[in-house]
Each structure stands twice: as C-alpha cells, then as structure tokens.
Backbone as CSV, one residue per row, in Angstrom:
resi,resn,N_x,N_y,N_z,CA_x,CA_y,CA_z,C_x,C_y,C_z
1,MET,60.476,65.189,79.720,60.203,63.788,79.383,58.729,63.638,79.003
2,SER,58.459,63.089,77.799,57.122,62.968,77.319,56.446,61.737,77.943
3,ALA,55.140,61.851,78.118,54.372,60.736,78.635,54.257,59.628,77.608
4,GLN,54.236,58.448,77.995,54.046,57.289,77.104,52.729,56.630,77.368
5,PRO,52.038,56.141,76.303,50.738,55.505,76.531,50.844,54.179,77.172
6,ASP,51.997,53.583,77.235,52.075,52.207,77.818,52.382,52.261,79.294
7,GLY,52.368,53.447,79.886,52.511,53.515,81.349,53.922,53.536,81.844
8,VAL,54.889,54.048,81.004,56.308,54.021,81.427,56.537,54.778,82.646
9,ILE,55.850,56.002,82.720,56.060,56.970,83.843,55.652,56.249,85.106
10,SER,54.441,55.727,85.109,53.914,55.131,86.356,54.722,53.919,86.773
11,GLN,55.160,53.136,85.839,55.971,51.949,86.194,57.344,52.299,86.737
12,GLU,57.897,53.348,86.112,59.221,53.820,86.619,59.099,54.388,88.035
13,ALA,57.961,55.127,88.250,57.803,55.667,89.583,57.549,54.603,90.616
14,GLN,57.037,53.418,90.190,56.712,52.424,91.097,57.821,51.270,91.099
15,ALA,58.890,51.454,90.438,59.875,50.401,90.202,60.482,49.867,91.447
16,SER,60.798,50.756,92.418,61.384,50.277,93.661,60.355,50.013,94.771
17,ALA,59.177,50.151,94.521,58.069,50.050,95.486,58.023,48.611,96.062
18,PRO,57.996,47.527,95.237,57.957,46.220,95.819,59.003,45.832,96.791
19,ALA,60.281,46.226,96.348,61.427,45.865,97.301,61.353,46.681,98.551
20,SER,61.016,47.972,98.428,60.841,48.712,99.652,59.735,48.295,100.541
21,LEU,58.618,47.881,99.896,57.460,47.387,100.703,57.877,46.115,101.409
22,TRP,58.594,45.203,100.706,58.999,43.984,101.391,59.966,44.214,102.532
23,ARG,60.832,45.204,102.399,61.776,45.556,103.523,61.014,46.069,104.703
24,ARG,60.029,46.893,104.444,59.267,47.459,105.553,58.387,46.344,106.227
25,PHE,57.926,45.442,105.430,57.055,44.370,105.962,57.871,43.479,106.776
26,ILE,58.957,42.935,106.285,59.714,41.947,107.002,60.442,42.512,108.201
27,ALA,60.667,43.808,108.291,61.327,44.423,109.383,60.454,44.430,110.611
28,GLN,59.177,44.244,110.518,58.263,44.261,111.581,58.265,42.911,112.326
29,ARG,58.286,42.975,113.666,58.337,41.742,114.457,57.128,40.909,114.253
30,GLN,55.911,41.528,114.188,54.696,40.754,114.081,54.636,40.107,112.684
31,ALA,55.288,40.675,111.679,55.338,40.089,110.347,56.117,38.782,110.384
32,LYS,57.252,38.787,111.089,58.114,37.618,111.179,57.364,36.517,112.026
33,ILE,56.679,36.930,113.036,55.935,35.930,113.845,54.792,35.307,112.977
34,GLY,54.095,36.242,112.334,53.001,35.755,111.440,53.416,34.815,110.332
35,VAL,54.593,35.097,109.716,55.061,34.240,108.644,55.455,32.959,109.195
36,VAL,56.099,32.946,110.346,56.504,31.604,110.926,55.300,30.797,111.323
37,ILE,54.309,31.388,112.009,53.143,30.614,112.396,52.370,30.095,111.208
38,THR,52.176,31.006,110.251,51.452,30.568,109.038,52.230,29.554,108.273
39,GLY,53.500,29.656,108.196,54.291,28.736,107.488,54.249,27.344,108.020
40,ILE,54.260,27.262,109.376,54.247,25.929,110.048,52.945,25.212,109.731
41,VAL,51.811,25.983,109.891,50.562,25.331,109.700,50.289,24.963,108.251
42,VAL,50.789,25.796,107.343,50.671,25.521,105.879,51.529,24.249,105.577
43,ALA,52.716,24.205,106.183,53.633,23.040,105.879,52.946,21.770,106.384
44,VAL,52.325,21.834,107.556,51.640,20.634,108.073,50.523,20.245,107.074
45,ALA,49.726,21.220,106.601,48.610,20.936,105.719,49.094,20.425,104.329
46,VAL,50.159,20.983,103.891,50.617,20.558,102.475,51.368,19.232,102.506
47,PHE,52.334,19.079,103.463,53.157,17.911,103.439,52.550,16.773,104.335
48,GLY,51.515,17.079,105.138,50.943,16.061,105.965,50.433,14.820,105.248
49,PRO,49.677,14.995,104.148,49.175,13.845,103.368,50.316,12.952,102.842
50,LEU,51.477,13.579,102.574,52.675,12.816,102.007,53.230,11.908,103.043
51,LEU,52.978,12.132,104.342,53.566,11.403,105.390,52.839,10.130,105.732
52,LEU,51.666,10.014,105.109,50.777,8.875,105.391,51.036,7.763,104.348
53,PRO,50.917,6.523,104.743,50.726,6.019,106.176,52.016,5.705,106.933
54,TRP,53.166,5.911,106.347,54.368,5.396,107.014,54.716,6.136,108.316
55,ALA,54.320,7.470,108.451,54.583,8.189,109.681,53.722,7.787,110.846
56,THR,52.524,7.317,110.549,51.512,6.985,111.652,51.249,5.521,111.617
57,GLY,51.427,4.861,110.559,51.088,3.446,110.357,49.649,3.246,109.790
58,TYR,48.922,4.334,109.569,47.526,4.213,109.122,47.323,5.318,108.072
59,THR,46.321,5.045,107.167,45.789,6.086,106.307,44.739,6.901,107.061
60,SER,44.189,7.916,106.431,43.232,8.754,107.144,41.848,8.027,107.224
61,THR,41.602,7.047,106.409,40.327,6.331,106.496,40.487,4.928,107.009
62,GLU,41.593,4.506,107.440,41.763,3.117,107.855,41.437,2.913,109.306
63,PHE,40.759,1.759,109.618,40.408,1.465,110.994,41.679,1.104,111.806
64,ALA,41.839,1.810,112.939,43.053,1.589,113.734,42.751,0.883,115.065
65,ALA,41.689,1.187,115.749,41.317,0.585,117.019,39.923,0.910,117.368
66,LYS,39.538,0.621,118.563,38.148,1.002,118.985,37.959,2.517,119.042
67,PRO,36.755,3.022,118.777,36.559,4.426,118.814,37.016,5.038,120.143
68,PHE,37.669,6.224,119.947,38.146,7.039,121.115,39.136,6.261,122.069
69,GLN,39.858,5.302,121.448,40.887,4.619,122.191,42.159,4.544,121.297
70,GLY,42.819,3.446,121.299,43.943,3.233,120.425,45.249,3.590,121.124
71,ASP,46.332,3.047,120.550,47.679,3.322,121.047,48.443,4.406,120.336
72,GLY,47.785,5.032,119.422,48.487,6.139,118.716,48.733,7.283,119.564
73,VAL,49.512,8.250,119.015,49.939,9.434,119.805,48.669,10.184,120.293
74,PHE,47.652,10.356,119.446,46.466,11.086,119.841,45.213,10.194,119.830
75,GLY,45.354,8.911,119.771,44.203,7.959,119.887,43.444,7.937,118.632
76,THR,42.176,7.444,118.751,41.284,7.285,117.575,40.092,8.180,117.675
77,ASP,39.359,8.277,116.528,38.201,9.138,116.494,36.913,8.313,116.728
78,ASP,35.761,8.864,116.298,34.497,8.245,116.546,34.307,6.986,115.848
79,LEU,35.036,6.733,114.678,34.947,5.496,113.983,36.135,4.598,114.141
80,GLY,37.097,4.963,115.018,38.229,4.141,115.233,39.381,4.455,114.306
81,ARG,39.318,5.580,113.650,40.422,5.965,112.770,41.421,6.763,113.518
82,ASP,42.723,6.649,113.126,43.767,7.364,113.802,43.617,8.888,113.752
83,VAL,43.603,9.586,114.871,43.386,11.001,114.910,44.477,11.790,114.225
84,LEU,45.721,11.351,114.449,46.881,12.104,113.858,46.818,11.921,112.344
85,SER,46.468,10.752,111.904,46.368,10.527,110.418,45.339,11.442,109.823
86,ARG,44.149,11.517,110.463,43.088,12.363,110.028,43.498,13.815,110.033
87,PHE,44.228,14.293,111.083,44.656,15.613,111.140,45.636,15.993,110.081
88,LEU,46.692,15.108,109.830,47.661,15.338,108.836,47.042,15.440,107.371
89,ASP,45.980,14.710,107.168,45.334,14.613,105.842,44.199,15.660,105.700
90,GLY,43.861,16.444,106.754,42.680,17.223,106.751,42.846,18.665,106.429
91,GLY,44.129,19.163,106.357,44.295,20.556,106.148,44.512,21.011,104.760
92,LEU,44.886,20.127,103.856,45.188,20.533,102.492,43.932,20.966,101.707
93,ARG,42.888,20.205,101.850,41.626,20.581,101.173,41.139,21.914,101.669
94,LEU,41.257,22.086,102.985,40.797,23.403,103.550,41.576,24.539,102.946
95,LEU,42.940,24.426,102.881,43.692,25.482,102.360,43.446,25.759,100.780
96,VAL,43.274,24.630,100.087,43.038,24.754,98.658,41.768,25.439,98.393
97,TYR,40.663,24.975,98.996,39.410,25.600,98.797,39.402,27.058,99.237
98,ALA,40.066,27.370,100.388,40.030,28.700,100.862,40.840,29.617,99.926
99,ALA,41.982,29.065,99.417,42.798,29.918,98.438,42.007,30.164,97.172
100,LEU,41.405,29.158,96.634,40.605,29.359,95.414,39.469,30.292,95.556
101,ALA,38.745,30.186,96.724,37.619,31.122,96.956,38.203,32.525,97.129
102,THR,39.290,32.723,97.742,39.844,34.005,97.998,40.295,34.658,96.690
103,VAL,40.958,33.878,95.832,41.381,34.449,94.579,40.215,34.802,93.669
104,LEU,39.177,33.928,93.652,37.918,34.212,92.858,37.313,35.562,93.399
105,GLY,37.129,35.623,94.657,36.471,36.812,95.249,37.327,38.053,95.037
106,LEU,38.635,37.949,95.129,39.517,39.123,94.908,39.445,39.585,93.415
107,ALA,39.546,38.545,92.536,39.522,38.953,91.087,38.197,39.556,90.664
108,LEU,37.142,38.927,91.079,35.809,39.441,90.716,35.558,40.801,91.378
109,GLY,35.928,40.978,92.644,35.675,42.269,93.277,36.595,43.401,92.708
110,THR,37.768,42.995,92.339,38.692,44.025,91.757,38.230,44.519,90.523
111,VAL,37.772,43.667,89.598,37.295,44.036,88.301,36.017,44.903,88.518
112,LEU,35.103,44.501,89.291,33.880,45.304,89.544,34.196,46.685,90.110
113,GLY,35.056,46.739,91.045,35.401,48.007,91.737,36.160,48.957,90.743
114,MET,37.074,48.423,89.988,37.792,49.343,89.046,36.879,49.877,87.953
115,VAL,36.033,48.920,87.406,35.142,49.352,86.383,34.160,50.404,86.878
116,ALA,33.641,50.196,88.093,32.715,51.103,88.677,33.358,52.547,88.896
117,ALA,34.523,52.539,89.419,35.227,53.793,89.748,35.634,54.541,88.408
118,TYR,36.069,53.788,87.427,36.595,54.439,86.237,35.485,54.812,85.276
119,THR,34.356,54.039,85.240,33.283,54.340,84.287,32.340,55.333,84.839
120,ARG,32.088,55.270,86.175,31.178,56.121,86.904,29.775,56.093,86.310
121,GLY,28.897,57.034,86.495,27.595,57.158,85.957,26.714,55.937,86.392
122,TRP,25.852,55.545,85.475,24.892,54.490,85.833,25.547,53.115,86.053
123,VAL,26.685,52.906,85.420,27.382,51.595,85.577,27.870,51.539,87.057
124,ASP,28.453,52.637,87.533,28.874,52.714,88.945,27.732,52.424,89.882
125,SER,26.609,53.077,89.605,25.366,52.933,90.473,24.871,51.506,90.512
126,VAL,24.821,50.911,89.296,24.290,49.524,89.286,25.211,48.537,89.995
127,ILE,26.508,48.640,89.740,27.427,47.727,90.385,27.397,47.881,91.891
128,MET,27.467,49.116,92.428,27.604,49.317,93.815,26.275,49.029,94.486
129,ARG,25.143,49.311,93.905,23.875,48.961,94.534,23.667,47.428,94.586
130,GLY,24.174,46.780,93.507,24.183,45.345,93.591,25.109,44.783,94.765
131,ASN,26.186,45.447,94.923,27.089,45.090,95.998,26.376,45.307,97.357
132,ASP,25.635,46.429,97.476,24.879,46.731,98.741,23.905,45.594,99.057
133,ILE,23.254,45.072,98.010,22.262,44.039,98.216,22.957,42.780,98.759
134,LEU,24.104,42.397,98.172,24.801,41.250,98.617,25.368,41.395,100.044
135,LEU,25.856,42.594,100.314,26.365,42.848,101.665,25.257,42.878,102.706
136,ALA,24.024,43.152,102.278,22.926,43.117,103.233,22.600,41.751,103.660
137,LEU,22.972,40.759,102.883,22.670,39.360,103.166,23.783,38.804,104.099
138,PRO,23.488,38.148,105.192,24.551,37.504,105.991,25.299,36.448,105.144
139,GLN,26.647,36.590,105.046,27.398,35.791,104.193,27.301,34.314,104.438
140,LEU,27.283,33.945,105.734,27.227,32.521,106.020,25.813,31.940,105.744
141,VAL,24.801,32.748,105.930,23.425,32.386,105.574,23.325,32.141,104.055
142,PHE,23.824,33.077,103.324,23.857,32.981,101.823,24.497,31.699,101.423
143,ALA,25.688,31.440,101.990,26.423,30.180,101.694,25.630,28.930,102.001
144,LEU,25.008,29.006,103.211,24.134,27.836,103.620,23.061,27.578,102.566
145,LEU,22.355,28.642,102.188,21.244,28.469,101.206,21.719,27.871,99.889
146,ALA,22.852,28.463,99.358,23.314,28.039,98.085,23.835,26.651,98.126
147,ILE,24.520,26.223,99.193,25.059,24.855,99.243,23.906,23.850,99.488
148,THR,22.899,24.224,100.234,21.733,23.365,100.430,21.054,23.059,99.133
149,VAL,20.970,24.060,98.177,20.332,23.876,96.912,21.225,23.122,95.960
150,LEU,22.461,23.511,95.874,23.418,22.972,94.908,24.132,21.703,95.327
151,GLY,24.213,21.544,96.627,24.876,20.366,97.199,26.300,20.758,97.680
152,PRO,26.781,20.015,98.678,28.078,20.302,99.361,29.255,19.734,98.522
153,GLN,29.456,20.398,97.348,30.635,19.941,96.498,31.705,21.030,96.580
154,GLY,32.945,20.646,96.257,34.087,21.531,96.374,33.913,22.744,95.555
155,TRP,33.492,22.648,94.279,33.327,23.838,93.419,32.245,24.731,93.921
156,VAL,31.243,24.256,94.550,30.175,25.044,95.069,30.709,25.915,96.249
157,LEU,31.519,25.279,97.067,32.106,26.020,98.224,32.923,27.152,97.664
158,VAL,33.804,26.910,96.744,34.667,27.900,96.160,33.874,28.996,95.506
159,VAL,32.871,28.750,94.677,32.192,29.760,94.008,31.365,30.577,94.922
160,VAL,30.596,29.945,95.869,29.734,30.658,96.790,30.515,31.601,97.689
161,ILE,31.586,31.043,98.265,32.359,31.835,99.187,33.111,32.987,98.418
162,GLY,33.563,32.693,97.256,34.136,33.765,96.398,33.172,34.864,96.110
163,ILE,31.885,34.474,95.776,30.938,35.505,95.466,30.645,36.382,96.739
164,THR,30.644,35.799,97.908,30.413,36.540,99.063,31.519,37.495,99.410
165,HIS,32.737,37.201,98.940,33.866,38.092,99.174,33.827,39.313,98.228
166,ALA,33.277,39.154,97.013,33.411,40.110,95.949,32.905,41.504,96.363
167,PRO,31.728,41.637,96.995,31.278,43.046,97.341,32.207,43.839,98.213
168,SER,32.765,43.215,99.188,33.741,43.933,100.094,34.944,44.282,99.344
169,VAL,35.482,43.411,98.541,36.691,43.687,97.728,36.375,44.825,96.757
170,ALA,35.250,44.799,96.143,34.867,45.867,95.197,34.866,47.200,95.782
171,ARG,34.373,47.348,97.007,34.365,48.613,97.710,35.751,49.154,97.847
172,VAL,36.675,48.219,98.300,38.064,48.614,98.486,38.678,49.058,97.150
173,ALA,38.497,48.189,96.119,39.072,48.483,94.799,38.516,49.785,94.222
174,ARG,37.259,50.037,94.430,36.675,51.227,93.879,37.318,52.485,94.579
175,SER,37.414,52.394,95.930,38.005,53.562,96.623,39.456,53.826,96.263
176,ALA,40.216,52.719,96.045,41.587,52.872,95.637,41.713,53.386,94.247
177,THR,40.837,52.954,93.359,40.870,53.395,91.939,40.490,54.847,91.848
178,LEU,39.574,55.327,92.651,39.156,56.726,92.634,40.326,57.656,92.998
179,SER,41.231,57.171,93.821,42.422,57.982,94.164,43.520,57.938,93.131
180,VAL,43.434,57.007,92.187,44.447,56.862,91.222,44.123,57.490,89.873
181,ILE,42.823,57.456,89.411,42.398,57.893,88.186,42.545,59.397,87.904
182,THR,42.840,60.114,88.936,43.065,61.575,88.768,44.531,61.916,88.536
183,GLU,45.466,60.924,88.513,46.835,61.167,88.343,47.127,61.513,86.885
184,ASP,48.305,62.201,86.663,48.629,62.695,85.370,48.898,61.561,84.417
185,TYR,49.468,60.519,84.847,49.750,59.403,83.859,48.479,58.789,83.353
186,ILE,47.430,58.805,84.142,46.105,58.369,83.561,45.569,59.317,82.524
187,THR,45.679,60.551,82.785,45.275,61.548,81.786,46.098,61.471,80.508
188,ALA,47.390,61.253,80.669,48.215,61.144,79.511,47.878,59.882,78.648
189,ALA,47.568,58.777,79.353,47.137,57.608,78.647,45.832,57.810,77.886
190,GLU,44.882,58.503,78.532,43.617,58.847,77.838,43.833,59.716,76.636
191,MET,44.803,60.670,76.721,45.023,61.541,75.634,45.576,60.754,74.391
192,TYR,46.296,59.652,74.643,46.811,58.829,73.601,45.777,57.794,73.120
193,ASN,44.507,57.898,73.601,43.453,56.999,73.282,43.771,55.578,73.515
194,VAL,44.455,55.319,74.680,44.673,53.915,75.134,43.334,53.353,75.466
195,PRO,43.051,52.129,75.037,41.800,51.462,75.469,41.614,51.425,76.952
196,ARG,40.399,51.514,77.375,40.088,51.601,78.827,40.535,50.372,79.537
197,TRP,40.342,49.189,78.933,40.767,47.959,79.605,42.282,47.919,79.824
198,ARG,43.002,48.554,78.862,44.446,48.544,79.089,44.888,49.620,80.149
199,ILE,44.158,50.662,80.202,44.486,51.673,81.291,44.253,51.012,82.673
200,LEU,43.114,50.297,82.749,42.829,49.673,84.050,43.836,48.570,84.390
201,ALA,44.244,47.828,83.376,45.188,46.688,83.605,46.547,47.183,83.862
202,ARG,47.073,48.113,83.108,48.471,48.486,83.081,48.748,49.760,83.953
203,GLU,47.800,50.608,84.128,48.065,51.870,84.835,47.376,51.831,86.273
204,VAL,46.129,51.390,86.362,45.427,51.460,87.605,45.722,50.274,88.498
205,LEU,45.666,49.061,87.974,45.859,47.891,88.805,47.218,47.867,89.548
206,PRO,48.341,48.095,88.868,49.603,48.060,89.605,49.680,49.068,90.816
207,ASN,48.907,50.134,90.682,48.978,51.221,91.697,47.995,51.037,92.843
208,ILE,47.155,49.959,92.799,46.253,49.690,93.885,46.532,48.348,94.518
209,THR,47.660,47.766,94.184,47.982,46.411,94.706,48.162,46.406,96.262
210,GLY,48.550,47.519,96.823,48.727,47.549,98.289,47.471,47.233,99.065
211,PRO,46.387,48.052,98.851,45.151,47.730,99.483,44.593,46.372,99.120
212,LEU,44.798,45.959,97.891,44.297,44.624,97.451,45.028,43.452,98.177
213,MET,46.330,43.599,98.382,47.018,42.567,99.097,46.584,42.463,100.563
214,VAL,46.318,43.619,101.149,45.741,43.598,102.520,44.355,42.887,102.518
215,GLU,43.554,43.169,101.517,42.268,42.582,101.413,42.410,41.088,101.152
216,LEU,43.443,40.722,100.397,43.660,39.312,100.135,43.935,38.513,101.420
217,GLY,44.659,39.046,102.314,44.882,38.358,103.622,43.611,38.322,104.407
218,LEU,42.860,39.324,104.432,41.588,39.298,105.217,40.605,38.298,104.617
219,ARG,40.512,38.281,103.317,39.624,37.307,102.689,39.994,35.891,102.831
220,MET,41.335,35.606,102.860,41.819,34.263,103.102,41.466,33.854,104.475
221,THR,41.553,34.703,105.447,41.165,34.388,106.857,39.651,33.998,106.903
222,TYR,38.869,34.842,106.254,37.433,34.619,106.297,37.102,33.333,105.520
223,SER,37.807,32.996,104.428,37.484,31.773,103.655,37.837,30.551,104.543
224,ILE,38.884,30.578,105.293,39.220,29.425,106.140,38.089,29.246,107.167
225,ALA,37.658,30.378,107.798,36.664,30.259,108.808,35.321,29.791,108.212
226,TYR,34.912,30.241,107.019,33.719,29.846,106.405,33.733,28.319,106.030
227,ILE,34.774,27.905,105.452,34.866,26.487,105.009,34.835,25.547,106.255
228,ALA,35.638,25.891,107.254,35.624,25.133,108.525,34.277,25.079,109.141
229,SER,33.597,26.255,109.141,32.228,26.321,109.750,31.248,25.467,108.982
230,LEU,31.305,25.583,107.634,30.410,24.747,106.796,30.647,23.285,106.979
231,SER,31.948,22.890,107.080,32.314,21.494,107.255,31.761,20.983,108.628
232,PHE,31.844,21.872,109.659,31.317,21.554,110.961,29.856,21.284,110.909
233,LEU,29.131,22.070,110.094,27.744,21.974,110.026,27.271,20.816,109.063
234,GLY,28.258,20.167,108.422,27.929,19.042,107.571,27.688,19.482,106.142
235,LEU,27.943,20.741,105.771,27.682,21.278,104.468,28.998,21.581,103.697
236,GLY,30.103,21.198,104.252,31.398,21.369,103.588,31.952,20.104,103.064
237,LEU,33.200,19.828,103.520,33.780,18.484,103.194,32.923,17.323,103.790
238,GLN,32.796,16.303,103.038,31.912,15.206,103.345,32.713,13.941,103.711
239,PRO,32.258,13.178,104.726,32.894,11.867,105.029,32.918,10.915,103.789
240,PRO,33.953,10.128,103.674,34.997,9.906,104.607,36.224,10.804,104.401
241,ALA,36.064,11.860,103.630,37.278,12.763,103.484,37.607,13.394,104.799
242,ALA,38.914,13.617,104.986,39.380,14.230,106.264,39.368,15.729,106.109
243,GLY,38.874,16.401,107.128,38.818,17.899,107.134,38.862,18.419,108.569
244,TRP,39.575,19.483,108.778,39.697,19.931,110.164,38.346,20.372,110.734
245,GLY,37.514,21.065,109.923,36.175,21.372,110.439,35.312,20.174,110.672
246,LEU,35.506,19.217,109.735,34.661,17.994,109.877,35.127,17.221,111.076
247,MET,36.428,17.162,111.391,36.908,16.434,112.605,36.273,17.063,113.889
248,ILE,36.117,18.296,113.959,35.521,18.938,115.115,34.097,18.424,115.341
249,ASN,33.359,18.325,114.245,31.991,17.900,114.322,31.931,16.384,114.682
250,GLU,32.848,15.588,114.060,32.770,14.163,114.308,33.127,13.784,115.730
251,ASN,34.041,14.490,116.348,34.546,14.083,117.693,34.084,14.925,118.889
252,ARG,33.183,15.811,118.596,32.764,16.761,119.706,31.948,15.990,120.773
253,ILE,31.367,14.796,120.376,30.552,14.046,121.332,31.371,13.415,122.450
254,ALA,32.663,13.312,122.173,33.555,12.721,123.167,34.648,13.622,123.589
255,LEU,34.372,14.908,123.668,35.416,15.882,123.992,36.044,15.655,125.342
256,ALA,35.245,15.187,126.302,35.787,14.929,127.661,36.650,13.660,127.691
257,VAL,36.322,12.657,126.841,36.991,11.378,126.877,38.247,11.437,125.925
258,GLN,38.030,11.931,124.749,39.193,11.945,123.767,39.182,13.345,123.144
259,PRO,39.850,14.305,123.797,39.799,15.714,123.273,40.651,16.021,122.047
260,TRP,41.610,15.143,121.697,42.556,15.529,120.669,41.884,15.583,119.324
261,GLY,40.842,14.792,119.027,40.171,14.791,117.785,39.469,16.229,117.545
262,VAL,39.234,16.937,118.619,38.685,18.286,118.478,39.808,19.373,118.613
263,LEU,40.684,19.122,119.577,41.636,20.178,119.954,42.658,20.380,118.782
264,LEU,43.119,19.310,118.157,44.128,19.510,117.086,43.684,20.324,115.993
265,PRO,42.504,20.103,115.371,42.053,20.967,114.312,41.734,22.360,114.764
266,ILE,41.219,22.484,116.034,40.900,23.890,116.505,42.205,24.650,116.677
267,ILE,43.216,24.039,117.188,44.493,24.725,117.388,45.059,25.114,116.045
268,ALA,45.045,24.216,115.069,45.569,24.454,113.723,44.826,25.659,113.023
269,ILE,43.513,25.652,113.162,42.716,26.700,112.488,42.985,28.014,113.227
270,ALA,43.010,27.986,114.557,43.300,29.248,115.323,44.702,29.791,114.972
271,LEU,45.676,28.955,114.937,47.073,29.434,114.607,47.083,29.962,113.213
272,LEU,46.417,29.288,112.273,46.439,29.801,110.883,45.797,31.148,110.799
273,THR,44.639,31.288,111.548,43.932,32.594,111.557,44.776,33.676,112.163
274,VAL,45.387,33.417,113.281,46.204,34.399,113.996,47.435,34.749,113.111
275,GLY,48.117,33.781,112.536,49.268,34.072,111.685,48.889,34.889,110.473
276,THR,47.762,34.548,109.815,47.321,35.290,108.656,46.971,36.741,109.051
277,ASN,46.327,36.948,110.148,45.953,38.348,110.572,47.260,39.122,110.888
278,LEU,48.269,38.465,111.527,49.506,39.221,111.819,50.171,39.612,110.510
279,VAL,50.193,38.736,109.531,50.790,39.056,108.248,50.003,40.190,107.615
280,THR,48.662,40.133,107.618,47.911,41.130,106.994,48.062,42.482,107.660
281,ASP,48.052,42.513,108.962,48.239,43.797,109.674,49.617,44.382,109.387
282,ALA,50.614,43.576,109.395,52.004,44.064,109.084,52.119,44.594,107.626
283,PHE,51.474,43.906,106.747,51.463,44.363,105.340,50.689,45.687,105.175
284,ALA,49.596,45.816,105.883,48.776,47.103,105.862,49.689,48.280,106.458
285,ARG,50.402,47.949,107.509,51.211,49.008,108.065,52.380,49.419,107.169
286,ALA,52.969,48.424,106.476,54.109,48.690,105.585,53.664,49.431,104.374
287,THR,52.384,49.134,103.941,51.820,49.847,102.773,51.524,51.312,103.111
288,ALA,50.920,51.492,104.292,50.627,52.877,104.698,51.898,53.693,104.890
289,ASN,52.983,53.160,105.492,54.224,53.890,105.669,54.836,54.178,104.312
290,LEU,54.729,53.262,103.361,55.308,53.514,102.080,54.609,54.697,101.357
291,HIS,53.200,54.669,101.499,52.439,55.788,100.860,52.797,57.141,101.513
292,VAL,52.969,57.100,102.799,53.326,58.392,103.519,54.648,58.882,103.005
293,GLU,55.621,58.005,102.786,56.919,58.360,102.320,56.895,58.943,100.889
294,ASP,56.007,58.301,100.138,55.913,58.776,98.721,55.318,60.146,98.626
295,GLN,54.482,60.512,99.522,53.751,61.794,99.539,54.698,62.927,100.018
296,GLN,55.729,62.527,100.816,56.606,63.573,101.323,57.636,64.068,100.332
C-alpha cells in the first residue's frame, strides 16, 4: 500500500482510537464520578441565571432585606442582596472566562510547541527560551501586574491567563511532537513535498491529542482558580456583577454570622476543581493504556 500525502495511513491507523479511548475513559469509576460532579456544577452555573428571579423572588442585584439577614434560604449578603440569587448568577462568567482562557492558552501553546519541535534549530531555541522566561515568572503575579496596568476587564483576564498557560502547554506539545515526527507517515508526507503547516495540522496534531486533552483539563482547573483568586482580590469580576470569587471577598467579614455567602461559592469551586481533576486523571490513564496497547 503506497503512502498518501494527505495522511491516509495515519488517519486509518487512528480511526478507532477515539471510540476506544472513550470506552476506556468512561469505564473508570473516577471518570464517572468526575463527570457527574463537574456536570452538576456546570449545570448550576449555566442554568442558574435562567432561574432568576422567579426561583428566588429576586435578581442578583436587587435589595432583598437587611445585610446578613433575610428570610431567603441562605439569607442576604453584605449589601442585602439574596445570597442564593447571587450564587446562581455568579458561576457562568467564571466558567466562560476560564474556558476562553484555557482554549487560548492551549491553542497558542500547541502551535508554539509543534513549530519548535518540527522546525528545530534556532527557532526551537528562541521559542523554548522565551517559554523558560515566562515560566520563571509566578503566573499569578504576572496576571496581577498585567491586570493592574490594563484594568480588570473580561478580555484582559482571558488574554493574560491564556498567555500564562501557553509555556506549559508548549512544553507538552513539543515533547509529544518529537515522538511523532520520526514516524514513517511523516517521512512519506515530506517526500511528497506536503507543506509544513499541513503536515503539522493533518499529521502531527491528530496524533498528539491525547496529551493535549489531559493538558486541557489541567489548564481549565488552573483557569478557574486564577479567575476566582483575582476576583477575590478585586482584580477580576467587578461589582455589581455576581461572581463566586467576588462573593467570597464580599461576605468574608461576616463569616461567623452569615457563612453561606462564603461557603456556597467555596463549595462550588472546590467541587468543580475536584471533578475536573478526576476527569483529567481518568483521561490521562485511558490515554496511557491506549498507547501501551498500540505498542504491543
């Protein structure tokens, strides 16, 4: 069978990989637990704003009663707004910003890593040394400096956090690409003078998706933590917008009197982090087992 420049061999060899990977992933108990936990929190964040105000009687910015009192299920916050309404309305922005930052960081890091590994030489050195410089800077400190200069806007959060993810993703993408570019189908594509960008996009990228998907889960977890932390410090979501990290900062002064304004977002963020980590670990294990099977 002759090699084809469009990557027929590699695609045929990988045809059953996604289905097999999914079966191995979902067969794990921790994967099922992680999917359920993550799904519940995501559902609350996505559909929560749609339940207001009829489910609680108040919007997330409406005055309900005296601060830290009220007849609602979880009382009121520091300004007398309903805590449950704030909680239901506060997760969507966190998830959207975290997802956008993760996708940006993954895309940028993947391109840099693949180009560095495939091109080698001085291009590889420049890219990876630049990554080393960014990795040497504490990511949260870098984000704090950038947001202080540019302002606490949504697009700034996404871009800054995405940039901080790129160096780590680039290292993973480079390592995975180095193990792929020595394969016969890459050599065959080069013999047919296939453009480099097409080799990277159609030959290399589909064969390094396993490590990248694991990295996607990790970066999503970090993005959630960064955005919540920055909101807590007053550099993320700004009042009167509802945000889980912002809720913790607003209500921490009355933790002993009215704990729900702090506990609800903490529990949600913790569950989301745990669920995402379980899913990521299960996916990494499924990917490793699939690669071992392919080598046998």
